[in-house]
C-alpha positions as CSV (number, residue, x, y, z in Angstrom):
1,X,-23.8,6.9,-15.6
2,X,-20.7,7.9,-13.3
3,X,-21.8,6.8,-9.9
4,X,-19.9,9.9,-8.5
5,X,-21.6,12.3,-10.6
6,X,-23.5,13.5,-7.4
7,X,-20.5,14.3,-5.7
8,X,-19.1,16.2,-8.7
9,X,-22.4,18.2,-8.8
10,X,-22.2,19.0,-5.1
11,X,-18.5,19.9,-5.3
12,X,-19.0,22.3,-8.4
13,X,-22.0,24.0,-6.5
14,X,-20.0,24.5,-3.2
15,X,-17.2,25.6,-5.0
16,X,-18.7,28.1,-7.6
17,X,-21.9,29.1,-5.7
18,X,-21.5,28.7,-2.0
19,X,-17.8,29.7,-2.1
20,X,-18.4,31.9,-5.1
21,X,-14.9,31.2,-6.6
22,X,-14.6,32.1,-10.3
23,X,-14.8,28.9,-12.3
24,X,-11.7,27.8,-14.4
25,X,-9.5,29.8,-11.9
26,X,-6.5,28.3,-10.1
27,X,-8.1,28.7,-6.7
28,X,-11.7,27.0,-8.1
29,X,-9.8,24.2,-9.7
30,X,-8.0,23.6,-6.4
31,X,-11.0,23.7,-4.1
32,X,-13.2,21.8,-6.5
33,X,-10.7,19.1,-6.7
34,X,-10.4,18.8,-3.0
35,X,-13.9,18.8,-2.4
36,X,-15.0,15.9,-4.9
37,X,-11.9,13.8,-4.0
38,X,-12.0,14.2,-0.4
39,X,-15.8,13.0,-0.2
40,X,-15.4,10.5,-2.9
41,X,-12.5,9.0,-1.1
42,X,-14.0,8.9,2.3
43,X,-17.1,7.2,1.1
44,X,-14.8,4.4,-0.9
45,X,-12.9,3.9,2.3
46,X,-16.1,3.3,4.5
47,X,-17.4,0.7,2.0
48,X,-14.6,-1.3,1.1
49,X,-12.7,-1.1,4.3
50,X,-15.7,-2.6,6.0
51,X,-15.9,-5.6,3.3
52,X,-12.3,-6.3,3.9
53,X,-12.8,-6.3,7.7
54,X,-15.4,-9.0,7.4
55,X,-12.7,-11.0,5.4
56,X,-10.1,-10.3,7.9
57,X,-12.3,-11.3,10.8
58,X,-11.9,-15.0,9.6
59,X,-8.0,-14.9,9.7
60,X,-6.2,-14.3,13.0
61,X,-2.3,-14.5,13.2
62,X,-2.4,-17.9,14.4
63,X,-4.6,-19.2,11.9
64,X,-2.4,-17.8,9.1
65,X,1.0,-19.2,10.8
66,X,-0.9,-22.7,10.8
67,X,-2.2,-22.3,7.3
68,X,1.3,-21.1,6.0
69,X,3.5,-23.6,8.0
70,X,2.1,-26.7,6.0
71,X,2.6,-25.0,2.6
72,X,5.8,-26.0,0.5
73,X,6.9,-24.9,-2.7
74,X,6.0,-21.7,-4.6
75,X,2.2,-22.1,-3.7
76,X,2.7,-21.0,-0.3
77,X,4.3,-17.8,-1.7
78,X,1.4,-17.2,-3.6
79,X,-0.8,-17.9,-0.7
80,X,0.9,-15.9,1.7
81,X,1.1,-12.8,-0.7
82,X,-2.7,-13.4,-1.3
83,X,-3.1,-13.3,2.7
84,X,-0.8,-10.2,3.0
85,X,-3.2,-8.1,1.0
86,X,-6.0,-8.5,4.0
87,X,-4.0,-8.5,6.8
88,X,-2.5,-5.4,8.6
89,X,1.2,-5.0,8.7
90,X,2.9,-1.9,9.9
91,X,5.8,-1.3,12.2
92,X,4.1,-2.0,15.5
93,X,3.3,-5.8,14.1
94,X,6.3,-6.3,12.2
95,X,8.3,-7.7,14.5
96,X,5.7,-10.2,16.3
97,X,4.4,-11.3,13.1
98,X,7.7,-12.1,11.4
99,X,8.8,-13.8,14.6
100,X,5.7,-15.7,14.8
101,X,5.6,-17.0,11.0
102,X,9.3,-18.3,11.8
103,X,9.0,-19.9,14.8
104,X,5.9,-21.5,13.5
105,X,8.0,-23.7,10.8
106,X,6.5,-21.2,7.8
107,X,9.5,-21.0,5.5
108,X,11.5,-17.9,5.4
109,X,10.9,-17.2,1.8
110,X,7.2,-17.6,2.4
111,X,7.2,-15.6,5.4
112,X,8.9,-12.7,3.0
113,X,6.3,-12.8,0.4
114,X,3.9,-12.1,3.4
115,X,6.2,-9.3,4.5
116,X,6.5,-7.6,1.3
117,X,2.8,-7.8,0.1
118,X,1.0,-6.4,3.3
119,X,2.3,-3.1,3.2
120,X,2.6,-2.8,-0.6
121,X,-0.9,-4.0,-1.4
122,X,-3.5,-2.5,1.4
123,X,-7.1,-1.5,1.2
124,X,-6.4,2.1,1.5
125,X,-4.2,2.2,-1.6
126,X,-6.6,0.1,-3.4
127,X,-9.5,2.2,-2.6
128,X,-7.7,5.5,-3.5
129,X,-6.5,4.2,-6.8
130,X,-9.8,2.8,-7.6
131,X,-11.4,6.3,-7.0
132,X,-8.7,8.2,-8.6
133,X,-7.9,6.0,-11.8
134,X,-10.4,3.4,-12.2
135,X,-10.5,-0.1,-11.7
136,X,-7.9,-1.2,-14.6
137,X,-4.9,0.9,-12.7
138,X,-6.4,-0.7,-9.2
139,X,-6.5,-4.2,-10.7
140,X,-3.0,-3.8,-12.2
141,X,-1.5,-2.4,-9.2
142,X,-2.7,-5.5,-7.1
143,X,-1.5,-8.1,-9.4
144,X,1.8,-6.3,-9.9
145,X,2.4,-6.2,-6.1
146,X,1.6,-9.7,-5.9
147,X,4.1,-10.7,-8.4
148,X,6.8,-8.4,-6.8
149,X,5.9,-10.4,-3.5
150,X,5.8,-13.7,-4.8
151,X,9.2,-13.4,-6.8
152,X,10.9,-11.7,-3.9
153,X,9.9,-14.2,-1.3
154,X,10.9,-17.0,-4.0
155,X,14.3,-15.1,-4.4
156,X,15.2,-14.9,-1.1
157,X,14.1,-18.3,-0.4
158,X,16.7,-19.6,-2.8
159,X,19.3,-17.3,-0.9
160,X,18.8,-19.8,2.1
161,X,19.4,-16.6,4.2
162,X,18.2,-18.3,7.5
163,X,21.6,-17.7,9.1
164,X,21.1,-14.0,8.6
165,X,18.7,-14.1,11.1
166,X,19.4,-12.8,14.5
167,X,20.5,-15.5,16.9
168,X,17.5,-15.4,19.2
169,X,15.1,-15.7,16.4
170,X,16.5,-19.2,15.3
171,X,16.8,-20.4,19.2
172,X,12.9,-19.5,20.1
173,X,10.6,-22.3,19.9
174,X,7.0,-21.8,18.6
175,X,4.6,-21.2,21.4
176,X,1.8,-23.8,21.7
177,X,-0.8,-23.0,18.8
178,X,-4.0,-21.0,20.8
179,X,-7.4,-21.8,19.6
180,X,-9.0,-19.1,17.7
181,X,-12.1,-17.8,19.3
182,X,-15.4,-18.3,16.9
183,X,-17.3,-15.4,16.1
184,X,-21.1,-15.1,15.3
185,X,-21.9,-12.9,12.1
186,X,-22.8,-10.2,14.7
187,X,-19.4,-10.2,16.0
188,X,-18.0,-10.0,12.6
189,X,-20.1,-7.0,11.8
190,X,-19.5,-5.3,14.9
191,X,-15.6,-6.0,14.5
192,X,-16.0,-4.7,10.9
193,X,-17.7,-1.6,12.0
194,X,-15.4,-0.9,14.7
195,X,-12.3,-1.3,12.7
196,X,-13.5,0.6,9.8
197,X,-14.1,3.8,12.1
198,X,-11.0,3.0,13.9
199,X,-9.0,3.1,10.4
200,X,-10.9,6.4,9.5
201,X,-9.9,7.9,12.7
202,X,-6.1,7.2,12.1
203,X,-6.0,8.0,8.3
204,X,-8.4,10.8,7.6
205,X,-6.0,13.6,8.5
206,X,-3.6,11.8,5.9
207,X,-6.0,11.6,3.2
208,X,-7.1,15.3,3.7
209,X,-3.7,16.5,3.7
210,X,-2.7,14.5,0.8
211,X,-5.6,15.6,-1.1
212,X,-4.9,19.0,-0.2
213,X,-1.4,19.0,-1.6
214,X,-2.7,17.2,-4.5
215,X,-5.1,19.9,-4.9
216,X,-2.5,22.6,-4.7
217,X,-0.5,20.7,-7.5
218,X,-3.8,20.5,-9.6
219,X,-4.7,24.1,-9.5
220,X,-1.3,25.9,-9.5
221,X,1.5,23.8,-10.9
222,X,1.9,24.4,-14.7
223,X,1.3,21.0,-16.8
224,X,4.7,20.8,-18.2
225,X,6.7,21.6,-15.3
226,X,6.8,18.2,-13.9
227,X,6.6,16.1,-16.8
228,X,9.7,17.7,-18.2
229,X,11.9,16.1,-15.3
230,X,9.6,12.9,-14.7
231,X,7.9,12.3,-17.7
232,X,7.7,8.4,-19.4
233,X,10.7,9.4,-21.4
234,X,13.1,10.4,-18.4
235,X,14.8,7.0,-17.9
236,X,16.6,8.1,-14.5
237,X,12.8,9.1,-13.1
238,X,11.9,5.4,-11.5
239,X,15.0,4.7,-9.5
240,X,15.4,8.3,-8.4
241,X,11.7,8.3,-7.3
242,X,12.3,4.9,-5.5
243,X,15.4,6.4,-3.6
244,X,13.5,9.4,-3.0
245,X,10.7,7.4,-1.3
246,X,12.8,5.1,0.7
247,X,13.7,8.0,3.6
248,X,10.1,9.3,4.0
249,X,7.3,7.8,6.2
250,X,3.8,7.9,5.1
251,X,0.8,5.5,4.4
252,X,-1.2,5.1,1.0
253,X,-3.7,7.5,2.6
254,X,-1.1,10.4,2.4
255,X,0.8,9.1,-0.7
256,X,-1.8,8.4,-3.4
257,X,-3.4,11.7,-3.6
258,X,0.1,12.9,-4.5
259,X,0.4,10.3,-7.2
260,X,-3.1,11.3,-8.7
261,X,-2.1,15.2,-8.7
262,X,1.4,14.4,-10.1
263,X,0.5,12.1,-13.1
264,X,-2.3,14.7,-14.0
265,X,0.4,17.1,-14.3
266,X,2.6,14.9,-16.7
267,X,4.7,12.8,-14.1
268,X,4.3,9.0,-15.8
269,X,2.5,6.8,-13.7
270,X,5.0,4.0,-13.4
271,X,7.2,6.5,-11.8
272,X,4.8,8.1,-9.3
273,X,3.7,4.3,-8.3
274,X,7.2,3.5,-7.8
275,X,7.6,6.4,-5.4
276,X,4.4,5.1,-3.6
277,X,5.5,1.4,-3.5
278,X,9.0,2.6,-2.2
279,X,7.2,5.0,0.7
280,X,5.1,2.1,1.6
281,X,7.2,-1.0,1.5
282,X,10.9,0.3,1.9
283,X,10.7,3.0,4.6
284,X,13.3,3.5,7.1
285,X,11.4,3.2,10.2
286,X,10.1,-0.3,9.2
287,X,13.9,-1.2,8.6
288,X,14.8,-0.1,12.0
289,X,12.3,-2.3,13.5
290,X,12.9,-5.3,11.3
291,X,16.7,-4.7,12.4
292,X,15.9,-6.2,15.8
293,X,15.0,-9.7,13.9
294,X,17.4,-9.5,10.8
295,X,20.9,-8.9,10.3
296,X,22.0,-6.0,8.5
297,X,23.1,-8.3,5.5
298,X,19.5,-9.8,5.2
299,X,18.2,-6.3,5.4
300,X,20.2,-5.1,2.5
301,X,19.4,-8.3,0.6
302,X,15.5,-7.8,1.3
303,X,15.7,-4.0,0.2
304,X,17.6,-4.9,-2.9
305,X,15.2,-7.6,-4.2
306,X,12.1,-5.4,-3.2
307,X,13.6,-2.1,-4.7
308,X,14.4,-4.0,-7.7
309,X,10.7,-5.2,-8.0
310,X,9.5,-2.1,-7.7
311,X,11.9,-0.4,-10.2
312,X,11.0,-2.8,-12.7
313,X,7.1,-2.3,-12.1
314,X,7.5,1.4,-12.8
315,X,9.3,1.0,-16.1
316,X,6.3,-1.9,-16.9
317,X,3.6,0.8,-16.0
318,X,5.5,3.5,-18.1
319,X,5.4,1.4,-21.1
320,X,2.0,0.1,-21.0
321,X,0.7,3.4,-20.1
322,X,2.4,5.4,-23.1
């Protein structure tokens, strides 16, 4: 039995009985979609973010630096990408984390694997994909993001791009390692509870807006309209989706509900996911922040490698899901 079936019953009751909206109408389909997905996603967010927060309580930036600073070769890239999944990364933390990793002696290629994985694969994205597409798509998303992160870090490491960092980064020495305060399980639970509600306060509006737009698409956009221009058979759809996503600034909470609605209307899943990955991993605001520690050439190399990985993943999903 579908564990979300009670939510579906409530959405049907609220839409067709409480609001008295006719069934199989455009408005009824849109409102039903909005109520069902809003409740389901909020519940999933609360449960999974709480669990991820418990894991995160064991990982401070200083501890991560110490671990990765001693990992050489490709294993370091794999480990860095995995840590990136459960570690927050956004514009506000990009510069100090990047600086800290480099100054602590973490190989630059390993640092880039973390840099790519952290925004591209996050708990909100996994929750939303799990709720809207099921565990198989969520798992493929995680694996594809890890592969992009690992290969991107290895490729950038091979380019030996250290000389393309800003001079002050290379001149800074790592600060003395700070002891990580020990936390009891009560402290970890309190932290996880506080972090969960803090995240919900920050993303709930994006979730509702994203689902709202998705609900409108679900109810009113003709089924074949978007498929005509962005279906799996349209060869240019994936790179165009990536280019369109770069200038935008959003997070997974605002983008993935659109991915769900677009795919339902015929947009190829790989195209929609490529758009989402470009928005979360190649956004212009992050480039502006990272410009403080990287020279323009390195930023362009970084964007090119990651963009190529996203495009490849988009085509791969389109082939798999045919």
